[in-house]
N, C-alpha and C positions, 0 to 999 in steps of 0.2 A: 504494500500498501504506498502509495508517495503522497502524504499527506500535504507535501506544499502544492503539488498539483492540484490537488481537491481543493484547498484554501483558494488558489488562484483561480480555477473554473467558478467558484460560489462566489467570489466577489466580481469578475466578469459578468456572472449571471444578476448579480445584485444592482449592476449599473440598468438594466434594462427593467427588471422588476421595479426596481425603485422610481422610475419615470414612466411607469404605464399607467394605465386609468383604471380607476375603482370599477369599470365595466370589464376590463380584460381580467382584472385579478377576481372578480366574481364570478366570472364564465370559468376561471380555472378551479374554484372552489365547487361551482356545480360537476366539472368533470370529473373532479375528483370524489364528489359523495357517489355520482354515477358508477365509476369505475370500481369503487368499494364493493360496492352491491353485484355490479356484473360479475367481479370475479372472485367473490368471497369463497367457491370451494378451492381457490389455490390459497386464499389467506388460511382456511380451515388446515391444509393438509400442511401448510407448513409450521403451522401453530402445534399441529399434533406433533410433527418430529421434536420441539422445543420440550413439549410436555412428556414425551416418551423417555427423553434425557434427563428431564427433571426429577421423575421417577426413579430410574436408574440412579440418580444420585441421591435419593432420599428425600426432595425436597419435601417439606410440611404442607400439608393439606390447604393450610390459610394460604401460603404462597402459589400452591399449583393454581388456586381460584385467581389470584393476583394475576398471574399468567395465562388464563385460558382465555380463549376468544370464543363466542359462539354468536347466533344469529342476532341475539339483542344488543350485545355489544360491537358487532359490526356494525349494527342500525343506527346506533348510537354514536357511532365516529362518523358516519354519514351524515347524521343530523346536525352534528357539532359543527360541520363543515357549511352546511346550509342555513343556520342560524346565523352565521358571520355575514350573509348577505344583506340581513336588515340593518345590519351595524353600520351607522355613518362612516364614510370614508375618514381613516383617522390620518390621511395625509392631506385633505381639503380644510385644514385649520389655521386661522391668520389669528397669531395671540396679541399683534399690536401692529400699528401703521400708524405713520405720523410724516409729518412734512416739517423738516426743519428750516430755521429762520434763511439758510443760505439755500434755499431750495432743492434737497436733497431729500426725497421720498425713502422711507427706511420702512419695508415690513419685515417681521418676525413669523417664519411660515414653518409648519410642520415637515419633518422628512424622515425619511427611516433609516435606523440606526445602521443599516448597511447587510453585513453578515454576523448573525446571531450562532452562535455555536451553544449544543444543551447536552449536557451529558446526566444521563438520569438510569433509574435501576430496572427493575423488572417487568413493569406494565406495559405491554407492548401497545395501548392504546395511545399512549402518552405522544408516540410517533405522528399519529397522525394528527392529535389535539395540538401538539405545539406547533406541527408544521404547518397548519392551516391559519393558526393567529398570526404566525410570522409572515405567510404570504398575504394576507389581508392587510397587513401594517407594510405593505413593500420590501420584504427582506427576504434575502437568501438565506438559507438555515444549513449547518450542518449537525446531524444528530447521532450520538454516541449512548447505544443501549447497552443493557450487560448482557453477558455472554446465554443467559438464559432464554433470553428472548430472540436470540440472532436470526433465527430462520424467520420468525414472524415478522422484525423489522425491517429485513432486506426485502421481505416481500412486500411489505407495505410501500417500502419507499420505492420499489420498483414500479408499483402500481401509479404511485403519485408522481414519478418522474414521467410515465407514461401521458398521464392525463393532461399535466402542464404543458407537455409538447402539443397536444391536441388543442388547447386552448391559446397555443400562439407564443407561450412564455418557455424559457431555455429549461429543460430538465434539471440544471446544476443548481437551479433555484432550492431544488431538495436534495441533500445527499444523507444517506444512512450509512455510516463507515462500517465497514465488514470486518474489520480488526476491533476486537473488544477488550484487548490486552490494555494493562496498566502503562505500558510503553506508547500506546496508542494516545492515551488520554491525556497522559504529559506534554507529549508533541501536540496536541491540539490547545493545550493550556497556555501553551508558548510560541502560537502561529499567530503573533502581532502584526505581520504583515498584511495579514487577509483577513481576520476575526476582529470584529469591531466590540464585542461582547460577550461572556461565557456565562450560561445559566446553569449552576447544578441542581438537578428536582430529584431529592432522596434523603436519605436518613444523614446523620449528625455527622457521621464519619466519611460518607461523600462529599460534604459540603466542607468541613474541614480541611479534607485531603485539595480541594480545588483552591480554597483560600490560600492554602501553604505554599501551592506550587505553580497556581498560575501567573503569569505575567500579562495575560490579557485582561483588562477589566472585566471584574465580575459584579453579578449580582446576587448576593447570598437568597436564598429561600428556603423555606419550612421548617428549621427546627423551632418547636414551640413549646416551650415550657411557660405553661398557661397556668395563672392561679384567678383563683375567686375568694374574696374575702368577703364573710356574711359578719356584719357590723350589727353592734348591739340592738339597733333600731329596725332590723331587718323582719320581714314577713318571713316566718320561718318556713312555713311550707311551701311557699314559692321558691326561698333559698334551697329547698331539700330537690324540689324538682329541677330546679336551674342547674344543680351539680348534677343529679344523677343524668339527667341529658347532656349536659358537657363531656362527662366522664365515659358512659358507656352508650351512646349512639351509635359513635363508630370511635372505637378507642387507637385505632392505629394511625388515626389522622393528625397533623399537624397542629390543628386547632381544638383538640382535645383537650380538657383539662387535666392536670397532672397534681397540682397542689389546691387544699383547702385551706383557708387559714379563717380561722373563728375567733370572733370577738369572746373574753373571758367570762362577760357578763350573760352572757347567752350558751355558754359551751354546754353545761350540765343538762339543758331542755334540748338544744338542737343535735347535739352528736349523737343522740342514741335514734331521734328521727332520721338523721342522715343516714346512718348505717342499716337502718331499716329499709331504707329505699336503694341502698348498694347492695344488700344482700339479695335482692332478686338477681342481680345479675353477677353475684359472687366474688364482688369486688374485693380486692385484698387491701387491707389499709394498714400506712406505715406512719407511727403517730409519735408524737412528741410524749415526754413525761407527763405532762397534762390532760393529754388525749387520752393516753394508757389508763389514767387513774380514773378517766370517767367512763371509760368504755370496757378495761378490764382488759385481761391476756388476749383476748382474740385480736389484739391489733399488735402489728411487729412493732420493734423499737426502732424509731427511724434514726439513720445513721447521716453523716452528714452529706454523702453523696446524694441521697434520696431526694435533699430539698433541689439538688441542680439539675435529677434525670428527667430527660424525657421518656417516660416508661412505655409508650405506645402500647399500653395492655392496660386489663382489668387491675391497676394497682393504683394508689391514691396515697398521697403524701398529707398529713392532717398535721397543723399545728395550731395550737390556742396562744393566741396574742392578747396582749393588751389593749389595744386600741388601735386606731387608724395610723397612728406613726408607726409602732411596731410592722402592721402589716406595707406600709409603704416602704420602710427600710428591707423588708425581706425581699419585696419584690425587686426593688431597685438592686437588691445584690444577685438574686438568682433568675430574672427575668431573661428571656431569649428577647425580649422585643417584639414577640408577636400578638397574643391578643389576653389581656386583664379585663379582670371583672370584678365590681362590687353590686352587693346585693344590701339594700339600706334603703329606708324612708328618711332619712335625713339629710336633706338638700344640701347645706353645707358640705357635708362630709361626700354627697355624691360630685359637688362640684370641684371639690379640692382633689379628688381621685381623678377627675377626668383633666383636671388641669398638671397635676404631678407626677401619674405615671408616663412615662416615657416608652409606649409600644405603637405599633402599626396600628392597633385596635384596641380601645378602651371602651368597656362597656359599664351601663348604669342597670341592672335589674335583667338581665337576659343573658344567654348561654354565649358561651365564645365559641360555641360552633359556627354563628352565624358569619364568621371571617371567612369570604368566599365570594367570588367576583358576581356570582348568580345570585345569590342571596341579596348581594348590595344592589343589585340592579344593574352592574356593570356587563352583564353576559359572560362569555369564557375567559378564562385566565390561564397565563402560562405558569403562576405560581404566586405565593405569599412571600414578598421581598419584608426581611426583618432590617433590612438596614436602612439607610435616608439618601443616599444618592445612586442612581437618579430617582427611581421608583420605590415607594414602601406602600406594603398592604397587597391587596389584590390586584395583580398585574394583567390588565386586557391589554387590547390591541392598541391603546392610545401612549399606553406604557412601553411599547416596542418602537416607539419613536423619539427623535431629537428634532430639535430647530435649526434653522438658520437664517441668518440675515438678508433680504434681497434689499441693495440700495441702488436706486434711479436718479442718474444726475443730467445736468446737461450743460456740462462743463467745467463744474466747481474743481477747483484745486485749492489746497490748503498751505 
């Protein structure tokens, strides 16, 4: 695999799609959606090869489910492409327009990022979901998935490349790397000449490796050590429902709850109520000494690493705190800047929490599970950014653009 040749081809393709019309890009999305449906037998055959290898290697049932593609999942990928047809052209945005005293007209306008590289793990649907977002926003994309899904990913890439050509765009607007090795990932992370931004999608280990090794600009996504603080004034039934939803509706995702902080004034009443709800899903609790004193030996002693851990499982850390000051200090120390919540009827504490918590999404009286582009009304997303430059929170097509200044004059000199 010649990574430089792949990068150069993607860069050349990005110049064409970056100046294409919204109609042309929409035609490509329609072609991709149709091709996915028409060639699904090929997709299933490639996916079965991946599943057979995964079973042979002892992959867990949960991971096999993430890897599997079926009729409904292929249909969802096709629908994802078609849903973007209704999204306004992200490149048809003028942020500012002014005429200077010297007559210069200055326009600040949205443009694509260029070439986006994405490194991700097992789920092959990401191959299509990420690609169509990049295409809608006028970018070329280089995709590197995990070895578990290599046959599925290559087949999906082949189908999208053919669809792009049928719509009049270069096939190299989408490239799936055939090499899943660590060396290939490192080469992609350092392809500064051709790649404009790198987005890792996966667990903490993947994101850490990218941040450590990449010389290409990166956008960190995903890692979510999310907290909920149950204030003394909270509606305790509401708090129990919110924590139950945030922890158990889908524990393996980045917006799932990992730590509950409970005000000491309501801990004795609330903790048994919370535990009763969580017992419905057999959630393991790891608590501080005060939480264990209330709930007893069914709660495992929490260790320091539990406060920083993204469990992604039916495990919840629980800490009794003296008040909002201690809760805010705990969150400031251990939060990954993803999603944080307070359950309270105290307007002053709610306002303070919103103001002082440094995270992409800060909630009052609602589950952290809402941190999602679709739930926010922005449509599909490429991930949840936990950093501040240049995007933060759910990243839809608008976040896959930058801007440039257009200056028109009639002979001005300085």
